[in-house]
N, CA, C and O atoms as a printed pandas DataFrame, in Angstrom:
     atom_number atom_name residue_name chain_id  residue_number  x_coord  y_coord  z_coord
0              1         N          MET        A               1  -14.403   10.291   74.451
1              2        CA          MET        A               1  -13.708    9.118   73.975
2              3         C          MET        A               1  -13.635    8.036   75.063
3              4         O          MET        A               1  -13.760    6.844   74.785
4              5         N          LEU        A               2  -13.432    8.479   76.292
5              6        CA          LEU        A               2  -13.367    7.504   77.378
6              7         C          LEU        A               2  -14.717    6.828   77.598
7              8         O          LEU        A               2  -14.772    5.644   77.931
8              9         N          ALA        A               3  -15.798    7.572   77.414
9             10        CA          ALA        A               3  -17.134    6.980   77.537
10            11         C          ALA        A               3  -17.339    5.921   76.458
11            12         O          ALA        A               3  -17.968    4.893   76.709
12            13         N          THR        A               4  -16.819    6.165   75.275
13            14        CA          THR        A               4  -16.922    5.184   74.191
14            15         C          THR        A               4  -16.176    3.906   74.565
15            16         O          THR        A               4  -16.680    2.803   74.353
16            17         N          VAL        A               5  -14.985    4.055   75.116
17            18        CA          VAL        A               5  -14.189    2.894   75.534
18            19         C          VAL        A               5  -14.917    2.108   76.620
19            20         O          VAL        A               5  -15.020    0.884   76.537
20            21         N          ALA        A               6  -15.424    2.808   77.641
21            22        CA          ALA        A               6  -16.141    2.135   78.727
22            23         C          ALA        A               6  -17.379    1.426   78.195
23            24         O          ALA        A               6  -17.683    0.306   78.606
24            25         N          SER        A               7  -18.090    2.075   77.286
25            26        CA          SER        A               7  -19.284    1.476   76.706
26            27         C          SER        A               7  -18.945    0.211   75.914
27            28         O          SER        A               7  -19.620   -0.810   76.049
28            29         N          GLU        A               8  -17.920    0.281   75.107
29            30        CA          GLU        A               8  -17.524   -0.874   74.292
30            31         C          GLU        A               8  -17.065   -2.043   75.162
31            32         O          GLU        A               8  -17.481   -3.181   74.946
32            33         N          LEU        A               9  -16.217   -1.765   76.133
33            34        CA          LEU        A               9  -15.728   -2.841   76.998
34            35         C          LEU        A               9  -16.855   -3.411   77.859
35            36         O          LEU        A               9  -16.904   -4.617   78.102
36            37         N          GLY        A              10  -17.754   -2.550   78.319
37            38        CA          GLY        A              10  -18.912   -3.023   79.080
38            39         C          GLY        A              10  -19.833   -3.881   78.233
39            40         O          GLY        A              10  -20.347   -4.898   78.700
40            41         N          ARG        A              11  -20.043   -3.472   76.988
41            42        CA          ARG        A              11  -20.878   -4.261   76.079
42            43         C          ARG        A              11  -20.253   -5.633   75.825
43            44         O          ARG        A              11  -20.958   -6.635   75.711
44            45         N          ASN        A              12  -18.926   -5.665   75.739
45            46        CA          ASN        A              12  -18.258   -6.951   75.542
46            47         C          ASN        A              12  -18.462   -7.881   76.742
47            48         O          ASN        A              12  -18.582   -9.094   76.573
48            49         N          ILE        A              13  -18.501   -7.320   77.938
49            50        CA          ILE        A              13  -18.789   -8.145   79.121
50            51         C          ILE        A              13  -20.181   -8.753   78.995
51            52         O          ILE        A              13  -20.378   -9.936   79.269
52            53         N          LEU        A              14  -21.136   -7.939   78.581
53            54        CA          LEU        A              14  -22.504   -8.435   78.437
54            55         C          LEU        A              14  -22.598   -9.516   77.358
55            56         O          LEU        A              14  -23.224  -10.557   77.557
56            57         N          LYS        A              15  -21.971   -9.252   76.224
57            58        CA          LYS        A              15  -22.109  -10.150   75.078
58            59         C          LYS        A              15  -21.246  -11.403   75.192
59            60         O          LYS        A              15  -21.746  -12.517   75.037
60            61         N          TYR        A              16  -19.974  -11.227   75.457
61            62        CA          TYR        A              16  -19.051  -12.369   75.439
62            63         C          TYR        A              16  -18.874  -13.009   76.807
63            64         O          TYR        A              16  -18.538  -14.189   76.902
64            65         N          GLY        A              17  -19.097  -12.245   77.859
65            66        CA          GLY        A              17  -18.981  -12.784   79.213
66            67         C          GLY        A              17  -20.315  -13.203   79.790
67            68         O          GLY        A              17  -20.413  -13.544   80.969
68            69         N          ASN        A              18  -21.357  -13.177   78.946
69            70        CA          ASN        A              18  -22.707  -13.543   79.391
70            71         C          ASN        A              18  -23.130  -12.745   80.627
71            72         O          ASN        A              18  -23.770  -13.270   81.538
72            73         N          ALA        A              19  -22.756  -11.458   80.632
73            74        CA          ALA        A              19  -23.093  -10.522   81.713
74            75         C          ALA        A              19  -22.459  -10.910   83.041
75            76         O          ALA        A              19  -22.912  -10.477   84.100
76            77         N          ARG        A              20  -21.430  -11.711   82.987
77            78        CA          ARG        A              20  -20.712  -12.091   84.208
78            79         C          ARG        A              20  -19.356  -11.408   84.188
79            80         O          ARG        A              20  -18.453  -11.829   83.465
80            81         N          GLY        A              21  -19.213  -10.362   84.976
81            82        CA          GLY        A              21  -17.960   -9.637   85.036
82            83         C          GLY        A              21  -18.183   -8.234   85.545
83            84         O          GLY        A              21  -19.251   -7.906   86.062
84            85         N          TYR        A              22  -17.171   -7.413   85.394
85            86        CA          TYR        A              22  -17.290   -6.039   85.870
86            87         C          TYR        A              22  -16.334   -5.134   85.113
87            88         O          TYR        A              22  -15.384   -5.588   84.474
88            89         N          LEU        A              23  -16.616   -3.834   85.204
89            90        CA          LEU        A              23  -15.804   -2.794   84.596
90            91         C          LEU        A              23  -15.241   -1.950   85.736
91            92         O          LEU        A              23  -15.975   -1.548   86.639
92            93         N          LEU        A              24  -13.951   -1.686   85.691
93            94        CA          LEU        A              24  -13.297   -0.920   86.746
94            95         C          LEU        A              24  -12.573    0.264   86.112
95            96         O          LEU        A              24  -11.718    0.087   85.245
96            97         N          VAL        A              25  -12.922    1.472   86.552
97            98        CA          VAL        A              25  -12.277    2.685   86.055
98            99         C          VAL        A              25  -11.445    3.256   87.197
99           100         O          VAL        A              25  -11.955    3.477   88.296
100          101         N          THR        A              26  -10.157    3.494   86.931
101          102        CA          THR        A              26   -9.234    3.935   87.970
102          103         C          THR        A              26   -8.424    5.127   87.496
103          104         O          THR        A              26   -7.909    5.128   86.377
104          105         N          TRP        A              27   -8.309    6.149   88.348
105          106        CA          TRP        A              27   -7.425    7.267   88.082
106          107         C          TRP        A              27   -6.037    6.876   88.590
107          108         O          TRP        A              27   -5.901    6.426   89.728
108          109         N          ILE        A              28   -5.022    7.040   87.770
109          110        CA          ILE        A              28   -3.649    6.677   88.112
110          111         C          ILE        A              28   -2.866    7.966   88.324
111          112         O          ILE        A              28   -2.832    8.826   87.445
112          113         N          GLU        A              29   -2.237    8.103   89.490
113          114        CA          GLU        A              29   -1.415    9.283   89.762
114          115         C          GLU        A              29    0.037    8.874   89.922
115          116         O          GLU        A              29    0.356    7.876   90.568
116          117         N          GLY        A              30    0.915    9.674   89.313
117          118        CA          GLY        A              30    2.345    9.489   89.525
118          119         C          GLY        A              30    2.889    8.172   89.027
119          120         O          GLY        A              30    3.762    7.577   89.659
120          121         N          ALA        A              31    2.388    7.715   87.913
121          122        CA          ALA        A              31    2.934    6.495   87.306
122          123         C          ALA        A              31    4.351    6.799   86.822
123          124         O          ALA        A              31    4.834    7.913   87.026
124          125         N          PRO        A              32    5.021    5.854   86.196
125          126        CA          PRO        A              32    6.371    6.139   85.689
126          127         C          PRO        A              32    6.386    7.453   84.909
127          128         O          PRO        A              32    5.440    7.765   84.184
128          129         N          ASN        A              33    7.451    8.210   85.060
129          130        CA          ASN        A              33    7.619    9.524   84.431
130          131         C          ASN        A              33    6.640   10.555   84.980
131          132         O          ASN        A              33    6.372   11.564   84.327
132          133         N          ASP        A              34    6.106   10.312   86.168
133          134        CA          ASP        A              34    5.160   11.228   86.808
134          135         C          ASP        A              34    3.915   11.490   85.985
135          136         O          ASP        A              34    3.297   12.547   86.115
136          137         N          ASP        A              35    3.541   10.550   85.146
137          138        CA          ASP        A              35    2.335   10.697   84.340
138          139         C          ASP        A              35    1.106   10.324   85.154
139          140         O          ASP        A              35    1.154    9.443   86.012
140          141         N          ASP        A              36    0.010   11.008   84.873
141          142        CA          ASP        A              36   -1.292   10.632   85.400
142          143         C          ASP        A              36   -2.083   10.019   84.258
143          144         O          ASP        A              36   -1.793   10.273   83.089
144          145         N          GLY        A              37   -3.067    9.224   84.589
145          146        CA          GLY        A              37   -3.852    8.630   83.527
146          147         C          GLY        A              37   -5.120    7.991   84.042
147          148         O          GLY        A              37   -5.424    8.010   85.235
148          149         N          ILE        A              38   -5.835    7.434   83.114
149          150        CA          ILE        A              38   -7.073    6.715   83.420
150          151         C          ILE        A              38   -6.938    5.299   82.879
151          152         O          ILE        A              38   -6.540    5.083   81.734
152          153         N          GLU        A              39   -7.279    4.348   83.731
153          154        CA          GLU        A              39   -7.268    2.942   83.340
154          155         C          GLU        A              39   -8.702    2.436   83.352
155          156         O          GLU        A              39   -9.429    2.612   84.330
156          157         N          ILE        A              40   -9.094    1.813   82.268
157          158        CA          ILE        A              40  -10.403    1.167   82.193
158          159         C          ILE        A              40  -10.149   -0.309   81.999
159          160         O          ILE        A              40   -9.574   -0.727   80.994
160          161         N          LYS        A              41  -10.580   -1.095   82.965
161          162        CA          LYS        A              41  -10.330   -2.536   82.965
162          163         C          LYS        A              41  -11.658   -3.276   82.900
163          164         O          LYS        A              41  -12.577   -2.997   83.670
164          165         N          ALA        A              42  -11.747   -4.215   81.976
165          166        CA          ALA        A              42  -12.936   -5.062   81.846
166          167         C          ALA        A              42  -12.553   -6.494   82.204
167          168         O          ALA        A              42  -11.644   -7.075   81.612
168          169         N          VAL        A              43  -13.251   -7.043   83.168
169          170        CA          VAL        A              43  -13.016   -8.427   83.600
170          171         C          VAL        A              43  -14.284   -9.213   83.324
171          172         O          VAL        A              43  -15.370   -8.824   83.754
172          173         N          ASP        A              44  -14.144  -10.323   82.604
173          174        CA          ASP        A              44  -15.329  -11.158   82.379
174          175         C          ASP        A              44  -15.001  -12.618   82.641
175          176         O          ASP        A              44  -13.843  -13.036   82.633
176          177         N          TYR        A              45  -16.056  -13.369   82.870
177          178        CA          TYR        A              45  -15.920  -14.790   83.190
178          179         C          TYR        A              45  -16.496  -15.635   82.069
179          180         O          TYR        A              45  -17.083  -16.691   82.306
180          181         N          GLY        A              46  -16.320  -15.156   80.848
181          182        CA          GLY        A              46  -16.804  -15.856   79.666
182          183         C          GLY        A              46  -15.802  -16.885   79.174
183          184         O          GLY        A              46  -14.939  -17.330   79.930
184          185         N          PRO        A              47  -15.915  -17.263   77.903
185          186        CA          PRO        A              47  -15.072  -18.326   77.348
186          187         C          PRO        A              47  -13.642  -17.893   77.041
187          188         O          PRO        A              47  -12.806  -18.744   76.736
188          189         N          GLY        A              48  -13.335  -16.611   77.111
189          190        CA          GLY        A              48  -11.981  -16.142   76.808
190          191         C          GLY        A              48  -11.777  -15.944   75.318
191          192         O          GLY        A              48  -12.632  -16.299   74.507
192          193         N          PHE        A              49  -10.644  -15.377   74.972
193          194        CA          PHE        A              49  -10.302  -15.114   73.583
194          195         C          PHE        A              49   -9.696  -16.357   72.946
195          196         O          PHE        A              49   -8.880  -17.043   73.562
196          197         N          ILE        A              50  -10.088  -16.636   71.743
197          198        CA          ILE        A              50   -9.461  -17.727   70.990
198          199         C          ILE        A              50   -8.148  -17.236   70.395
199          200         O          ILE        A              50   -7.147  -17.953   70.412
200          201         N          ASP        A              51   -8.151  -16.000   69.863
201          202        CA          ASP        A              51   -6.968  -15.424   69.231
202          203         C          ASP        A              51   -6.909  -13.937   69.592
203          204         O          ASP        A              51   -7.570  -13.111   68.963
204          205         N          LYS        A              52   -6.113  -13.607   70.609
205          206        CA          LYS        A              52   -6.055  -12.221   71.109
206          207         C          LYS        A              52   -5.545  -11.245   70.050
207          208         O          LYS        A              52   -6.064  -10.135   69.938
208          209         N          GLU        A              53   -4.560  -11.633   69.290
209          210        CA          GLU        A              53   -4.005  -10.734   68.279
210          211         C          GLU        A              53   -5.019  -10.471   67.175
211          212         O          GLU        A              53   -5.177   -9.333   66.733
212          213         N          ARG        A              54   -5.693  -11.495   66.737
213          214        CA          ARG        A              54   -6.683  -11.346   65.656
214          215         C          ARG        A              54   -7.884  -10.512   66.115
215          216         O          ARG        A              54   -8.507   -9.830   65.302
216          217         N          ALA        A              55   -8.206  -10.562   67.393
217          218        CA          ALA        A              55   -9.334   -9.783   67.927
218          219         C          ALA        A              55   -9.112   -8.283   67.756
219          220         O          ALA        A              55  -10.068   -7.509   67.805
220          221         N          LEU        A              56   -7.868   -7.867   67.555
221          222        CA          LEU        A              56   -7.559   -6.456   67.373
222          223         C          LEU        A              56   -7.559   -6.037   65.910
223          224         O          LEU        A              56   -7.317   -4.871   65.597
224          225         N          ASP        A              57   -7.829   -6.978   65.012
225          226        CA          ASP        A              57   -7.922   -6.664   63.584
226          227         C          ASP        A              57   -9.300   -6.094   63.265
227          228         O          ASP        A              57  -10.315   -6.619   63.720
228          229         N          ASP        A              58   -9.331   -5.018   62.481
229          230        CA          ASP        A              58  -10.607   -4.466   62.039
230          231         C          ASP        A              58  -11.411   -5.531   61.307
231          232         O          ASP        A              58  -10.872   -6.280   60.492
232          233         N          HIS        A              59  -12.680   -5.590   61.599
233          234        CA          HIS        A              59  -13.671   -6.460   60.952
234          235         C          HIS        A              59  -13.552   -7.931   61.335
235          236         O          HIS        A              59  -14.224   -8.769   60.735
236          237         N          PHE        A              60  -12.718   -8.269   62.317
237          238        CA          PHE        A              60  -12.687   -9.645   62.812
238          239         C          PHE        A              60  -13.713   -9.762   63.929
239          240         O          PHE        A              60  -13.694   -8.984   64.882
240          241         N          SER        A              61  -14.600  -10.727   63.810
241          242        CA          SER        A              61  -15.639  -10.933   64.816
242          243         C          SER        A              61  -15.962  -12.415   64.915
243          244         O          SER        A              61  -16.021  -13.119   63.906
244          245         N          THR        A              62  -16.166  -12.873   66.123
245          246        CA          THR        A              62  -16.605  -14.259   66.328
246          247         C          THR        A              62  -18.108  -14.346   66.543
247          248         O          THR        A              62  -18.655  -15.427   66.761
248          249         N          SER        A              63  -18.783  -13.169   66.478
249          250        CA          SER        A              63  -20.216  -13.168   66.773
250          251         C          SER        A              63  -21.056  -12.466   65.717
251          252         O          SER        A              63  -22.223  -12.159   65.960
252          253         N          GLY        A              64  -20.478  -12.209   64.548
253          254        CA          GLY        A              64  -21.248  -11.608   63.474
254          255         C          GLY        A              64  -21.423  -10.101   63.561
255          256         O          GLY        A              64  -22.256   -9.542   62.848
256          257         N          THR        A              65  -20.650   -9.422   64.424
257          258        CA          THR        A              65  -20.725   -7.966   64.509
258          259         C          THR        A              65  -19.787   -7.348   63.475
259          260         O          THR        A              65  -19.149   -8.066   62.705
260          261         N          LEU        A              66  -19.703   -6.029   63.456
261          262        CA          LEU        A              66  -18.807   -5.348   62.518
262          263         C          LEU        A              66  -17.332   -5.565   62.847
263          264         O          LEU        A              66  -16.475   -5.373   61.985
264          265         N          GLY        A              67  -17.029   -5.956   64.070
265          266        CA          GLY        A              67  -15.647   -6.203   64.446
266          267         C          GLY        A              67  -14.801   -4.942   64.524
267          268         O          GLY        A              67  -13.623   -4.956   64.169
268          269         N          LEU        A              68  -15.402   -3.854   64.989
269          270        CA          LEU        A              68  -14.670   -2.590   65.085
270          271         C          LEU        A              68  -14.495   -2.111   66.523
271          272         O          LEU        A              68  -13.764   -1.150   66.762
272          273         N          GLY        A              69  -15.147   -2.757   67.480
273          274        CA          GLY        A              69  -15.131   -2.287   68.867
274          275         C          GLY        A              69  -13.772   -2.343   69.528
275          276         O          GLY        A              69  -13.241   -1.307   69.929
276          277         N          LEU        A              70  -13.198   -3.516   69.653
277          278        CA          LEU        A              70  -11.912   -3.651   70.324
278          279         C          LEU        A              70  -10.784   -2.965   69.546
279          280         O          LEU        A              70   -9.932   -2.332   70.170
280          281         N          PRO        A              71  -10.741   -3.063   68.213
281          282        CA          PRO        A              71   -9.725   -2.293   67.490
282          283         C          PRO        A              71   -9.894   -0.782   67.709
283          284         O          PRO        A              71   -8.905   -0.051   67.764
284          285         N          GLY        A              72  -11.136   -0.318   67.833
285          286        CA          GLY        A              72  -11.384    1.093   68.109
286          287         C          GLY        A              72  -10.871    1.495   69.479
287          288         O          GLY        A              72  -10.295    2.571   69.641
288          289         N          VAL        A              73  -11.080    0.631   70.467
289          290        CA          VAL        A              73  -10.560    0.885   71.811
290          291         C          VAL        A              73   -9.038    1.012   71.752
291          292         O          VAL        A              73   -8.461    1.902   72.377
292          293         N          ALA        A              74   -8.395    0.126   71.004
293          294        CA          ALA        A              74   -6.929    0.161   70.885
294          295         C          ALA        A              74   -6.460    1.462   70.239
295          296         O          ALA        A              74   -5.399    1.977   70.594
296          297         N          ARG        A              75   -7.233    1.999   69.294
297          298        CA          ARG        A              75   -6.847    3.255   68.639
298          299         C          ARG        A              75   -7.049    4.464   69.560
299          300         O          ARG        A              75   -6.260    5.408   69.520
300          301         N          ILE        A              76   -8.086    4.442   70.376
301          302        CA          ILE        A              76   -8.388    5.566   71.263
302          303         C          ILE        A              76   -7.397    5.644   72.422
303          304         O          ILE        A              76   -6.931    6.729   72.769
304          305         N          MET        A              77   -7.078    4.512   73.012
305          306        CA          MET        A              77   -6.268    4.482   74.219
306          307         C          MET        A              77   -4.781    4.430   73.875
307          308         O          MET        A              77   -4.406    4.077   72.757
308          309         N          ASP        A              78   -3.935    4.787   74.851
309          310        CA          ASP        A              78   -2.490    4.752   74.649
310          311         C          ASP        A              78   -1.920    3.350   74.813
311          312         O          ASP        A              78   -0.886    3.032   74.227
312          313         N          ALA        A              79   -2.575    2.519   75.593
313          314        CA          ALA        A              79   -2.102    1.152   75.818
314          315         C          ALA        A              79   -3.299    0.228   75.967
315          316         O          ALA        A              79   -4.339    0.613   76.502
316          317         N          LEU        A              80   -3.134   -0.996   75.486
317          318        CA          LEU        A              80   -4.181   -2.016   75.610
318          319         C          LEU        A              80   -3.503   -3.350   75.865
319          320         O          LEU        A              80   -2.583   -3.741   75.147
320          321         N          ASP        A              81   -3.967   -4.043   76.896
321          322        CA          ASP        A              81   -3.406   -5.348   77.246
322          323         C          ASP        A              81   -4.549   -6.330   77.410
323          324         O          ASP        A              81   -5.534   -6.036   78.087
324          325         N          ILE        A              82   -4.420   -7.489   76.795
325          326        CA          ILE        A              82   -5.433   -8.540   76.907
326          327         C          ILE        A              82   -4.805   -9.751   77.575
327          328         O          ILE        A              82   -3.830  -10.316   77.079
328          329         N          GLN        A              83   -5.377  -10.140   78.703
329          330        CA          GLN        A              83   -4.972  -11.367   79.384
330          331         C          GLN        A              83   -6.133  -12.340   79.294
331          332         O          GLN        A              83   -7.223  -12.054   79.789
332          333         N          SER        A              84   -5.913  -13.479   78.672
333          334        CA          SER        A              84   -7.014  -14.419   78.488
334          335         C          SER        A              84   -6.485  -15.787   78.119
335          336         O          SER        A              84   -5.458  -15.924   77.455
336          337         N          GLU        A              85   -7.195  -16.769   78.556
337          338        CA          GLU        A              85   -6.958  -18.153   78.159
338          339         C          GLU        A              85   -8.302  -18.728   77.766
339          340         O          GLU        A              85   -9.296  -18.494   78.453
340          341         N          PRO        A              86   -8.355  -19.482   76.665
341          342        CA          PRO        A              86   -9.636  -20.081   76.279
342          343         C          PRO        A              86  -10.268  -20.843   77.445
343          344         O          PRO        A              86   -9.623  -21.682   78.074
344          345         N          GLY        A              87  -11.528  -20.541   77.719
345          346        CA          GLY        A              87  -12.267  -21.194   78.786
346          347         C          GLY        A              87  -12.079  -20.577   80.159
347          348         O          GLY        A              87  -12.673  -21.044   81.131
348          349         N          ALA        A              88  -11.252  -19.522   80.259
349          350        CA          ALA        A              88  -10.944  -18.966   81.577
350          351         C          ALA        A              88  -11.251  -17.484   81.709
351          352         O          ALA        A              88  -10.732  -16.834   82.617
352          353         N          GLY        A              89  -12.076  -16.931   80.834
353          354        CA          GLY        A              89  -12.419  -15.521   80.928
354          355         C          GLY        A              89  -11.310  -14.634   80.404
355          356         O          GLY        A              89  -10.342  -15.109   79.810
356          357         N          SER        A              90  -11.466  -13.329   80.633
357          358        CA          SER        A              90  -10.460  -12.400   80.130
358          359         C          SER        A              90  -10.421  -11.128   80.959
359          360         O          SER        A              90  -11.381  -10.764   81.639
360          361         N          VAL        A              91   -9.272  -10.467   80.874
361          362        CA          VAL        A              91   -9.084   -9.157   81.479
362          363         C          VAL        A              91   -8.500   -8.271   80.387
363          364         O          VAL        A              91   -7.408   -8.527   79.878
364          365         N          VAL        A              92   -9.244   -7.225   80.036
365          366        CA          VAL        A              92   -8.784   -6.257   79.032
366          367         C          VAL        A              92   -8.516   -4.958   79.781
367          368         O          VAL        A              92   -9.421   -4.368   80.371
368          369         N          THR        A              93   -7.259   -4.524   79.749
369          370        CA          THR        A              93   -6.854   -3.310   80.453
370          371         C          THR        A              93   -6.418   -2.272   79.434
371          372         O          THR        A              93   -5.513   -2.508   78.634
372          373         N          SER        A              94   -7.082   -1.111   79.475
373          374        CA          SER        A              94   -6.732   -0.018   78.567
374          375         C          SER        A              94   -6.355    1.199   79.398
375          376         O          SER        A              94   -6.954    1.469   80.438
376          377         N          THR        A              95   -5.351    1.929   78.920
377          378        CA          THR        A              95   -4.846    3.074   79.665
378          379         C          THR        A              95   -4.686    4.272   78.743
379          380         O          THR        A              95   -4.203    4.149   77.618
380          381         N          MET        A              96   -5.101    5.437   79.241
381          382        CA          MET        A              96   -4.866    6.691   78.542
382          383         C          MET        A              96   -4.103    7.608   79.485
383          384         O          MET        A              96   -4.542    7.868   80.605
384          385         N          TRP        A              97   -2.954    8.096   79.021
385          386        CA          TRP        A              97   -2.146    9.017   79.810
386          387         C          TRP        A              97   -2.573   10.437   79.497
387          388         O          TRP        A              97   -2.877   10.767   78.351
388          389         N          VAL        A              98   -2.593   11.271   80.516
389          390        CA          VAL        A              98   -2.984   12.663   80.319
390          391         C          VAL        A              98   -1.773   13.550   80.546
391          392         O          VAL        A              98   -0.878   13.214   81.323
392          393         N          GLN        A              99   -1.754   14.676   79.868
393          394        CA          GLN        A              99   -0.651   15.612   80.013
394          395         C          GLN        A              99   -0.773   16.337   81.337
395          396         O          GLN        A              99   -1.870   16.681   81.778
396          397         N          GLN        A             100    0.361   16.564   81.961
397          398        CA          GLN        A             100    0.377   17.324   83.198
398          399         C          GLN        A             100    0.000   18.769   82.906
399          400         O          GLN        A             100    0.499   19.359   81.949
400          401         N          ARG        A             101   -0.862   19.332   83.709
401          402        CA          ARG        A             101   -1.226   20.737   83.579
402          403         C          ARG        A             101   -0.282   21.568   84.439
403          404         O          ARG        A             101    0.212   21.105   85.467
404          405         N          ASP        A             102   -0.049   22.762   84.018
405          406        CA          ASP        A             102    0.764   23.677   84.807
406          407         C          ASP        A             102   -0.051   24.077   86.036
407          408         O          ASP        A             102   -1.050   24.785   85.911
408          409         N          ARG        A             103    0.355   23.642   87.191
409          410        CA          ARG        A             103   -0.411   23.879   88.417
410          411         C          ARG        A             103   -0.030   25.174   89.119
411          412         O          ARG        A             103   -0.497   25.434   90.228
412          413         N          THR        A             104    0.820   25.998   88.485
413          414        CA          THR        A             104    1.224   27.248   89.125
414          415         C          THR        A             104    0.252   28.374   88.836
415          416         O          THR        A             104    0.350   29.422   89.474
416          417         N          HIS        A             105   -0.686   28.216   87.906
417          418        CA          HIS        A             105   -1.626   29.280   87.561
418          419         C          HIS        A             105   -2.960   29.088   88.238
419          420         O          HIS        A             105   -3.868   29.898   88.055
């Protein structure tokens, strides 16, 4: 599932950011409540989102695609944050928290 998220966000950098940007995957340790997790952040230098809320609606697309990628990312991950201003690029941060394993065994 994480590979799907990375692939989708990376593809968005290529398509909407005109291949100008980067994908950053980070392991998070000891976040609030001692949770660990994985953060996948996509930064692009494209035109930015016109409507961030609408971009999360199934079948909404500004480029003629199926419009299922970003809504799918939101369903897979535990948290999704979009920072963007029209004309100023965007930062999409998605986080998945993992359950703590019993480390005594």
